[in-house]
C-alpha positions in Angstrom: 147.7 47.9 122.8 144.2 48.1 122.6 143.8 47.9 126.6 146.3 50.8 126.9 145.0 53.4 124.6 141.7 52.5 123.8 140.8 50.5 127.0 139.1 47.3 127.9 136.5 46.2 130.1 137.8 44.2 133.1 135.0 43.9 135.2 131.7 45.2 136.5 130.6 47.2 139.6 127.2 46.5 141.1 125.5 49.0 143.2 121.8 48.0 143.8 120.0 47.9 140.5 122.8 49.9 138.8 125.5 48.3 136.8 128.9 49.8 136.0 131.6 48.8 133.6 135.3 48.8 134.7 137.4 50.1 131.8 141.2 49.6 132.2 143.7 51.6 130.3 146.7 53.8 130.6 146.3 57.3 132.2 146.0 60.1 130.0 149.3 61.6 130.1 150.7 58.4 128.9 148.2 58.3 125.8 147.5 61.9 124.7 150.3 62.3 121.9 151.6 59.9 119.1 155.1 60.3 120.8 154.0 59.0 124.2 151.9 56.1 122.7 155.2 55.1 120.5 157.1 54.9 124.0 154.5 52.1 125.2 156.5 49.1 125.8 155.6 45.9 124.2 156.4 42.6 125.2 158.2 40.3 122.4 158.1 36.6 122.0 161.6 36.2 123.3 160.6 37.7 126.6 162.1 41.3 126.1 160.6 44.7 125.7 160.5 47.2 122.7 158.7 50.2 122.5 155.6 50.4 120.0 157.6 53.1 117.8 159.9 50.5 116.9 157.4 48.2 115.5 155.2 50.8 113.7 154.8 54.3 112.5 152.2 56.1 114.8 150.9 59.3 113.6 147.4 61.3 113.2 145.4 60.9 109.9 142.1 62.4 109.0 139.9 59.9 108.1 136.2 59.4 107.1 133.7 60.7 109.9 131.4 57.7 109.3 132.1 54.4 107.5 129.1 52.1 106.8 128.8 48.6 104.8 126.5 48.3 101.8 126.1 45.2 99.7 128.9 43.7 101.7 131.5 46.8 100.6 132.5 49.5 102.9 131.3 52.6 101.8 131.6 56.4 103.1 129.2 58.9 102.6 129.6 62.6 101.6 126.6 64.9 101.8 126.4 67.8 99.5 123.6 70.7 100.1 122.7 72.0 96.8 121.1 75.6 96.8 120.1 78.1 94.2 120.1 75.6 91.4 118.7 72.4 90.2 120.2 68.9 91.5 120.5 67.5 87.8 122.7 70.1 86.4 124.9 70.2 89.4 125.6 66.4 89.6 126.2 66.6 85.9 128.9 69.0 86.5 130.2 67.4 89.6 130.5 64.0 88.0 132.5 65.3 84.9 134.7 67.2 87.5 135.3 64.2 89.6 135.8 61.9 86.5 138.4 64.2 85.3 140.5 65.0 88.3 140.1 61.9 90.5 141.8 58.4 89.9 140.0 55.7 91.8 142.1 52.6 92.9 141.1 49.1 92.0 137.9 48.1 93.8 136.8 51.6 94.4 133.7 53.2 92.9 131.3 56.3 93.2 127.6 56.4 93.2 125.5 59.3 93.3 122.4 59.0 95.4 120.0 60.9 97.4 117.3 63.2 95.8 119.3 62.9 92.5 118.7 59.2 92.6 114.9 59.7 93.4 114.7 62.3 90.6 116.3 59.9 88.1 113.8 57.1 88.9 110.8 59.5 88.6 112.1 60.6 85.3 112.3 57.3 84.0 108.8 56.5 85.0 107.5 59.8 83.6 109.2 59.1 80.4 107.1 56.2 80.2 104.0 57.2 81.7 103.6 60.6 80.0 103.8 59.3 76.4 101.2 56.5 77.2 99.0 59.1 78.9 99.2 61.4 75.9 98.2 58.5 73.5 95.2 57.6 75.7 94.0 61.2 75.7 94.2 61.3 71.8 92.2 58.1 71.4 89.7 59.4 73.7 89.5 62.9 72.0 89.5 61.2 68.5 86.7 58.8 69.7 84.4 61.7 71.1 85.1 64.2 68.2 85.6 61.8 65.4 87.9 63.9 63.5 91.6 63.9 63.5 91.8 67.6 62.8 90.0 68.8 66.1 91.9 66.2 68.0 94.9 67.6 66.8 93.9 71.3 67.7 93.7 70.3 71.2 96.8 68.3 71.3 99.0 70.8 69.6 97.6 73.6 71.8 99.1 72.2 74.8 102.7 73.3 74.6 101.3 76.9 74.2 99.3 76.6 77.5 102.5 75.2 79.2 104.2 78.8 78.5 102.7 80.7 81.3 103.8 77.9 83.9 107.5 78.2 82.6 107.1 82.1 83.0 106.2 82.0 86.4 108.6 79.4 87.6 111.3 81.7 85.9 110.0 84.6 87.8 109.9 82.9 91.1 113.4 81.4 90.5 112.2 77.7 90.8 114.2 75.0 89.4 112.6 72.2 87.4 111.9 69.1 89.9 109.6 66.2 90.3 106.9 68.4 91.9 106.9 71.1 89.2 106.7 68.1 86.6 103.5 67.1 88.6 102.1 70.6 88.5 102.5 70.6 84.5 101.0 67.3 84.0 98.0 68.7 85.9 97.9 71.8 84.0 98.0 70.2 80.7 95.0 68.2 81.8 93.2 71.5 82.5 94.2 72.9 79.2 92.9 70.0 77.3 89.7 70.0 79.3 89.1 73.7 78.7 90.0 73.1 74.8 87.6 70.5 74.4 84.7 72.8 76.0 85.8 75.5 73.7 85.7 73.1 70.6 82.3 72.0 71.5 80.9 75.7 71.6 82.4 76.3 68.2 81.2 73.2 66.8 77.5 74.1 67.8 77.8 77.5 66.6 79.1 76.2 63.3 76.5 73.7 62.9 73.5 76.1 63.7 74.8 78.6 61.1 75.4 75.6 58.5 71.7 74.4 59.3 70.4 77.8 58.6 72.1 77.7 55.2 74.2 80.9 56.2 77.7 79.8 55.3 78.4 81.3 51.9 81.5 83.3 52.7 84.8 83.5 54.9 82.7 86.2 56.9 80.1 83.7 57.7 82.5 81.2 59.1 84.3 84.1 61.3 80.7 85.1 62.5 80.1 81.5 63.7 83.4 81.3 65.3 83.0 84.7 67.0 79.5 83.6 68.4 80.9 80.3 69.6 83.9 81.9 71.3 82.0 84.9 72.7 79.7 82.1 74.5 82.8 80.6 76.2 84.4 83.7 77.7 82.3 83.8 80.8 82.5 80.1 81.8 86.4 80.3 80.8 86.8 83.2 83.1 84.9 81.7 86.0 87.1 78.5 85.6 90.5 80.4 85.8 89.1 82.5 88.8 88.1 79.6 90.7 91.3 77.8 90.1 93.6 80.6 90.6 91.7 81.6 93.8 92.4 78.3 95.3 96.1 77.9 94.2 97.4 81.5 95.2 97.1 80.8 99.0 99.4 77.9 98.7 102.1 80.2 96.9 101.8 82.7 99.8 101.9 80.0 102.5 104.6 78.5 104.6 105.2 75.8 106.9 106.1 72.2 106.4 105.6 70.9 102.9 105.1 74.4 101.7 108.1 74.2 99.4 107.0 71.2 97.5 103.3 72.5 97.2 104.6 75.7 95.8 106.3 73.9 93.0 103.2 72.0 92.3 100.9 75.3 92.3 103.4 77.6 90.4 103.3 76.1 87.0 99.3 75.8 87.3 98.9 79.3 88.2 101.0 80.7 85.4 99.6 78.1 83.0 96.1 79.2 83.6 96.8 82.6 82.2 98.3 81.4 79.0 95.8 78.8 78.8 93.0 81.7 78.9 94.5 83.4 76.0 94.8 79.9 74.1 91.2 79.2 74.6 90.0 82.4 73.6 92.1 83.4 70.9 94.3 80.8 69.3 91.9 77.8 69.4 89.1 79.9 67.7 91.6 81.4 65.1 93.2 78.0 64.0 89.5 76.5 64.2 88.4 79.4 61.7 91.2 78.6 59.4 90.3 75.0 59.5 86.7 75.5 58.7 87.5 77.9 55.8 89.3 75.1 53.8 85.6 73.4 53.9 84.1 76.4 52.7 84.2 75.7 49.0 82.9 72.3 49.4 79.7 73.6 51.6 79.1 76.2 48.6 79.4 73.6 46.1 77.0 71.3 47.6 74.5 73.9 48.2 74.8 74.7 44.6 74.1 71.2 43.6 71.2 70.9 45.9 69.5 74.2 44.6 70.1 72.9 40.8 68.3 69.5 41.8 65.4 71.6 43.3 65.1 73.5 40.0 64.8 70.7 37.7 61.2 69.6 37.0 60.3 66.6 38.4 
């Protein structure tokens, strides 16, 4: 039967350096329909001949276009192209629908692979790497400032700096992906860096006014914070302009790899706007509120030092 329908190589034709296989099978008019294939005669063990249709049911059935093996099991691959939404939410909904409506026979299983599998691996790694990285940053900031309060100001301000990146991704209709996660990580680093520089300016302005003995009221604290923040305006605007000017061409570009680069650049461009507002407005305000809680101790220490100076030696 294999030789009649599929054909079997019976020899080889040699013509100079060329080699051609000789394939023997039934002519097309005897094998082009299931009915004609069923009429093919097959010799039995007793020597008689019976038609193939008396021995088996012959019809046309739709099967998998490609069958491969993996881990010693046959597998069939179904490709799905997801558009206008993120892969993670699509797989969650599709998996729930398949589990609800499809009953797999014994020995069968379904695995979701491809980009979704790569994203799951990346998420598992990020779930470990990001907390460790944040812990290291917290320890380095605490070692530098020597103050838990100032370290907390920088760390707690990072979510506010990321808001601009979320807004721009929403405006551009980008879904969350591994590339955008990398962009948010880079944005968090820039926001922490600019926050540290702002705190340095504020600390210097506050220390100078304290050394001059000009911290007697809340207005004095606000004046010191305002001076430090104003000195930081020009460096901050220069930093934002330089970073944004370098990333905007990526958002406008096209070509190989542009889709990935756009999703890395979008959180950083949007986040630099909110990071600027954070650095120039929020951090000085929080710093001023924190320093105002120490104002009573400073006034008390000044009064005690004045009393000591007035006492006769």
